[in-house]
PALO-183393 format. One line per 10 residues: their letters; for each residue x, y, z of N, C-alpha, C, CB. Coordinates in nm, 2 decimals. Each point is the difference from the previous one (the first is absolute). Glycine has a CB too. Example, Ala and Ser with C-alpha at 12.3 -4.5 7.8 and 13.67 -1.06 7.14 Angstrom:
BEGIN
AS> 1.32/-0.57/0.78/-0.09/0.12/0.00/0.09/0.12/0.00/-0.19/-0.12/0.12; 0.15/0.23/-0.19/0.09/0.11/0.00/-0.08/0.11/0.08/0.12/-0.06/-0.22
END
This chain:
BEGIN
GLRGKGARIA> -1.10/0.32/1.54/0.01/0.13/-0.08/-0.14/0.06/-0.03/0.21/-0.09/-0.10; -0.20/0.20/0.03/-0.12/0.08/-0.02/-0.07/-0.05/-0.13/0.10/0.19/0.12; -0.04/-0.28/-0.19/-0.05/-0.03/-0.14/-0.11/-0.10/0.00/0.22/0.06/-0.08; -0.24/-0.13/0.19/-0.11/-0.10/0.00/0.04/-0.14/-0.02/-0.14/0.18/-0.09; 0.06/-0.27/0.12/0.03/-0.14/0.00/0.04/-0.05/-0.13/-0.16/-0.03/0.18; 0.09/0.07/-0.29/0.03/-0.06/-0.13/0.14/0.04/-0.04/-0.23/0.02/-0.06; 0.28/0.10/0.08/0.13/0.04/-0.03/0.10/-0.08/0.08/-0.08/0.23/-0.06; 0.05/-0.25/0.19/0.10/-0.07/0.08/0.01/-0.15/-0.05/-0.05/0.15/0.20; -0.06/-0.21/-0.24/0.00/-0.13/-0.05/0.08/-0.01/-0.13/-0.22/-0.05/0.11; 0.20/0.15/-0.19/0.07/0.00/-0.13/0.15/0.01/0.03/-0.20/0.11/-0.12
ERTTGHGIET> 0.23/-0.02/0.21/0.14/0.02/0.04/0.06/-0.13/0.04/-0.05/0.24/0.06; -0.02/-0.31/0.03/0.06/-0.12/0.06/0.01/-0.11/-0.11/-0.10/0.06/0.22; 0.01/-0.07/-0.31/0.00/-0.11/-0.09/0.11/0.03/-0.11/-0.24/-0.06/0.05; 0.25/0.18/-0.09/0.09/0.03/-0.11/0.14/0.03/0.05/-0.19/0.08/-0.13; 0.20/-0.03/0.25/0.14/0.04/0.05/0.06/0.12/-0.06/0.03/-0.24/0.05; -0.11/0.32/-0.12/0.05/0.12/-0.06/-0.02/0.12/0.08/-0.03/-0.11/-0.22; -0.03/0.10/0.33/-0.02/0.12/0.08/-0.09/0.10/-0.06/0.22/-0.04/0.10; -0.17/0.17/-0.10/-0.08/0.11/-0.04/-0.04/0.00/-0.15/0.11/0.13/0.18; -0.03/-0.20/-0.26/-0.03/-0.01/-0.14/-0.14/-0.05/-0.02/0.24/-0.03/-0.05; -0.29/-0.05/0.14/-0.12/-0.07/-0.03/-0.12/0.08/0.04/0.11/-0.21/0.04
TEIAVSKTER> -0.09/0.34/0.01/-0.12/0.08/0.03/-0.09/0.01/-0.12/0.14/0.13/0.17; -0.08/-0.14/-0.29/-0.08/0.01/-0.12/-0.10/-0.11/-0.01/0.20/0.10/-0.12; -0.16/-0.22/0.17/-0.09/-0.11/-0.01/-0.13/0.03/0.08/0.19/-0.16/-0.02; -0.18/0.23/0.13/-0.12/0.03/0.08/-0.07/0.13/-0.04/0.11/-0.12/0.19; -0.08/0.17/-0.31/-0.06/0.12/-0.05/-0.15/0.00/0.02/0.18/0.03/-0.17; -0.25/-0.10/0.09/-0.15/-0.01/0.01/-0.05/-0.11/-0.09/-0.01/0.25/0.06; -0.06/-0.34/-0.01/-0.04/-0.12/-0.08/-0.09/0.05/-0.11/0.02/-0.15/0.20; -0.11/0.24/-0.17/-0.09/0.04/-0.11/0.07/0.06/-0.11/-0.18/0.03/0.17; 0.28/0.06/-0.14/0.08/0.07/-0.10/0.07/-0.10/-0.09/0.03/0.20/0.15; 0.03/-0.30/-0.08/0.08/-0.10/-0.07/-0.09/-0.08/-0.09/0.17/-0.01/0.18
RRQKDAEKAA> -0.29/-0.03/-0.13/-0.09/-0.08/-0.07/-0.04/0.08/-0.13/-0.08/-0.12/0.21; 0.05/0.25/-0.19/-0.04/0.08/-0.11/0.11/0.00/-0.11/-0.14/0.15/0.15; 0.26/-0.13/-0.11/0.11/0.00/-0.10/0.01/-0.14/-0.07/0.12/0.17/0.14; -0.13/-0.28/-0.06/0.01/-0.13/-0.05/-0.11/-0.02/-0.11/0.10/-0.09/0.22; -0.22/0.13/-0.18/-0.12/-0.02/-0.09/0.03/0.07/-0.13/-0.16/-0.03/0.19; 0.21/0.15/-0.18/0.02/0.08/-0.12/0.11/-0.07/-0.09/-0.06/0.22/0.13; 0.17/-0.26/-0.06/0.10/-0.07/-0.07/-0.05/-0.13/-0.07/0.17/0.09/0.16; -0.25/-0.16/-0.08/-0.06/-0.12/-0.05/-0.08/0.02/-0.13/-0.01/-0.09/0.23; -0.07/0.19/-0.23/-0.09/0.04/-0.11/0.09/0.03/-0.12/-0.18/0.09/0.15; 0.28/-0.01/-0.13/0.09/0.04/-0.11/0.07/-0.12/-0.05/0.04/0.23/0.10
RKEAAAAERE> 0.01/-0.32/-0.01/0.07/-0.12/-0.04/-0.09/-0.09/-0.08/0.15/0.02/0.20; -0.28/-0.03/-0.16/-0.09/-0.09/-0.07/-0.01/0.05/-0.15/-0.13/-0.05/0.22; 0.11/0.18/-0.23/-0.02/0.06/-0.14/0.13/-0.03/-0.08/-0.15/0.18/0.09; 0.26/-0.15/-0.03/0.13/-0.02/-0.07/0.01/-0.15/-0.04/0.11/0.19/0.13; -0.14/-0.28/-0.04/0.01/-0.14/-0.02/-0.09/-0.04/-0.12/0.06/-0.04/0.24; -0.18/0.09/-0.24/-0.09/-0.03/-0.11/0.05/0.04/-0.13/-0.19/0.02/0.16; 0.24/0.10/-0.17/0.06/0.05/-0.12/0.12/-0.08/-0.04/-0.08/0.23/0.06; 0.17/-0.26/0.04/0.12/-0.08/-0.02/-0.04/-0.14/-0.06/0.12/0.12/0.18; -0.23/-0.18/-0.12/-0.03/-0.13/-0.04/-0.04/0.00/-0.15/-0.08/-0.05/0.24; 0.00/0.15/-0.28/-0.04/0.01/-0.14/0.12/0.01/-0.09/-0.21/0.12/0.07
AAAKAKAEAE> 0.31/-0.03/-0.03/0.12/0.02/-0.08/0.08/-0.13/0.00/0.00/0.25/0.06; 0.00/-0.31/0.05/0.08/-0.13/0.01/-0.06/-0.10/-0.09/0.07/0.05/0.24; -0.20/-0.06/-0.24/-0.07/-0.10/-0.09/0.04/0.03/-0.14/-0.19/-0.03/0.17; 0.18/0.15/-0.21/0.03/0.04/-0.14/0.15/-0.03/-0.03/-0.17/0.18/0.01; 0.26/-0.14/0.08/0.14/-0.03/-0.02/0.03/-0.15/-0.01/0.05/0.22/0.13; -0.12/-0.29/-0.04/0.02/-0.15/0.00/-0.04/-0.06/-0.14/-0.04/0.00/0.25; -0.07/0.04/-0.30/-0.05/-0.05/-0.13/0.11/0.03/-0.10/-0.24/0.03/0.06; 0.28/0.10/-0.06/0.11/0.04/-0.10/0.12/-0.08/0.02/-0.09/0.23/-0.01; 0.14/-0.25/0.14/0.12/-0.07/0.02/-0.01/-0.14/-0.04/0.04/0.15/0.19; -0.16/-0.21/-0.17/-0.02/-0.14/-0.04/0.01/-0.02/-0.15/-0.14/-0.04/0.20
AAAAAAEAAA> 0.08/0.14/-0.27/0.01/0.00/-0.15/0.14/0.01/-0.04/-0.23/0.10/-0.02; 0.30/-0.01/0.08/0.14/0.03/-0.04/0.09/-0.13/0.03/-0.03/0.25/0.05; 0.00/-0.31/0.07/0.08/-0.12/0.04/-0.03/-0.11/-0.10/-0.01/0.07/0.24; -0.11/-0.09/-0.28/-0.04/-0.10/-0.10/0.08/0.03/-0.13/-0.23/-0.04/0.10; 0.23/0.16/-0.15/0.07/0.04/-0.12/0.15/-0.03/0.02/-0.18/0.17/-0.05; 0.23/-0.13/0.16/0.15/-0.02/0.02/0.03/-0.15/0.00/0.01/0.21/0.14; -0.09/-0.29/-0.07/0.02/-0.15/0.00/0.00/-0.05/-0.14/-0.11/-0.02/0.23; 0.01/0.06/-0.31/-0.01/-0.05/-0.14/0.13/0.03/-0.07/-0.25/0.02/0.00; 0.30/0.11/0.01/0.12/0.04/-0.07/0.12/-0.08/0.05/-0.10/0.23/-0.02; 0.11/-0.25/0.15/0.11/-0.07/0.06/0.00/-0.15/-0.05/-0.01/0.15/0.20
AEEGAAEE> -0.11/-0.21/-0.21/-0.01/-0.13/-0.05/0.05/-0.01/-0.15/-0.20/-0.04/0.16; 0.16/0.14/-0.24/0.05/0.00/-0.14/0.15/0.01/0.00/-0.22/0.11/-0.07; 0.27/-0.02/0.15/0.15/0.02/0.00/0.07/-0.13/0.04/-0.03/0.24/0.06; -0.02/-0.30/0.04/0.06/-0.13/0.05/0.00/-0.10/-0.11/-0.08/0.05/0.23; -0.03/-0.06/-0.30/-0.01/-0.10/-0.11/0.10/0.03/-0.11/-0.25/-0.03/0.05; 0.27/0.16/-0.08/0.09/0.05/-0.11/0.14/-0.04/0.04/-0.16/0.19/-0.06; 0.19/-0.17/0.19/0.14/-0.02/0.04/0.04/-0.15/-0.01/-0.02/0.19/0.16; -0.07/-0.28/-0.13/0.04/-0.14/0.00/0.01/-0.05/-0.14/-0.12/-0.03/0.21
END
């Protein structure tokens, strides 16, 4: 075909035929997009980690309080 070796290989390995022309778009373009995504994801992950750490501390405090309350209830029932 006219699409070049990479596209043919992609076609053969995936078995999707013409759908895979996208795969052979352009390595540099795809790398650029991936890098941009990666940077955005890293930022989001950092923010999430902070939020998660805060939430975890809160959740642990709440769990401890709940456990204490449950223990008191259990003692009262018996």
